C-alpha positions as CSV (number, residue, x, y, z in Angstrom):
1,M,30.5,-14.8,36.7
2,Q,33.9,-16.1,35.8
3,R,34.4,-19.3,33.9
4,T,37.4,-21.2,32.6
5,T,37.2,-23.5,29.6
6,P,38.2,-27.1,30.5
7,K,40.5,-27.8,27.5
8,L,42.5,-24.6,26.9
9,K,41.9,-23.0,30.3
10,V,40.7,-19.7,28.8
11,N,39.2,-17.4,31.4
12,Y,36.0,-15.5,30.4
13,F,33.1,-13.8,32.1
14,V,29.3,-14.2,31.5
15,N,26.3,-12.4,32.9
16,P,24.9,-14.8,35.5
17,R,21.3,-13.8,34.6
18,E,21.9,-14.7,31.0
19,V,23.1,-18.3,31.9
20,E,20.9,-19.1,34.9
21,D,18.9,-21.7,33.0
22,F,21.9,-23.2,31.2
23,T,22.3,-27.0,31.4
24,P,25.7,-28.6,31.6
25,R,25.5,-29.3,27.9
26,K,24.8,-25.6,27.2
27,F,27.8,-24.6,29.3
28,Y,29.9,-27.1,27.4
29,Q,28.8,-25.6,24.1
30,L,29.5,-22.1,25.4
31,D,33.0,-23.2,26.5
32,Q,33.6,-24.6,23.1
33,R,32.5,-21.4,21.4
34,V,34.7,-19.3,23.6
35,E,37.7,-21.5,22.7
36,V,37.0,-21.4,19.0
37,D,36.6,-17.6,19.1
38,Y,39.7,-17.2,21.2
39,V,41.9,-19.3,18.9
40,T,40.5,-17.6,15.8
41,K,41.3,-14.2,17.3
42,L,44.9,-15.3,18.1
43,R,45.4,-16.7,14.6
44,Y,44.3,-13.4,13.1
45,E,46.5,-11.4,15.4
46,C,49.4,-13.7,14.8
47,E,49.0,-13.3,11.1
48,S,48.9,-9.5,11.4
49,E,52.1,-9.6,13.6
50,V,53.9,-11.7,11.0
51,Q,52.8,-9.4,8.2
52,M,54.0,-6.4,10.1
53,R,57.4,-8.0,10.8
54,D,57.7,-9.0,7.1
55,R,56.9,-5.4,6.1
56,M,59.5,-4.1,8.5
57,I,62.1,-6.5,7.0
58,Q,61.2,-5.4,3.5
59,E,61.5,-1.7,4.5
60,A,64.9,-2.4,6.1
61,Q,66.2,-3.9,2.9
62,G,66.5,-0.5,1.3
63,W,67.2,0.3,-2.3
64,F,71.0,0.1,-2.2
65,F,71.9,-1.3,1.2
66,P,70.0,-2.7,4.2
67,D,69.5,-0.7,7.4
68,V,71.2,-3.1,9.9
69,E,69.4,-1.6,12.9
70,K,66.0,-1.7,11.4
71,M,66.6,-5.3,10.2
72,K,67.7,-6.3,13.7
73,A,64.6,-4.7,15.2
74,A,62.3,-6.4,12.7
75,R,63.8,-9.8,13.2
76,S,63.7,-9.5,17.0
77,M,60.1,-8.3,17.0
78,E,58.1,-10.1,19.6
79,L,55.1,-12.0,18.1
80,K,53.0,-12.1,21.3
81,S,49.9,-13.6,19.7
82,C,51.9,-16.2,17.8
83,R,53.6,-17.2,21.1
84,R,50.3,-17.5,22.9
85,L,48.9,-19.6,20.0
86,D,52.0,-21.9,20.2
87,A,51.5,-22.3,23.9
88,L,47.8,-23.3,23.3
89,K,49.0,-25.9,20.8
90,G,51.0,-27.4,23.6
91,K,47.9,-27.6,25.8
92,T,45.9,-29.4,23.1
93,R,48.6,-32.1,22.8
94,S,48.5,-32.9,26.5
């Protein structure tokens, strides 16, 4: 069974047999837990992406001169989880 959290609009699935006796309050709590877990996962992934980018920048510095192409690639690295996290922040302000 597909569900969508009301606040952040996160889609997730549950086994209908496991939630057949859930009250609206229990579903609300489940939705809250899904949102917290999702945001926590995105924060972790975003932090990992930033660390990877920083490591790539450090490696591009070189001992005597920077590798311009590697530096350009590192600085333009897409931080997908960070972008999704920023988009969620916009939803929480609405």
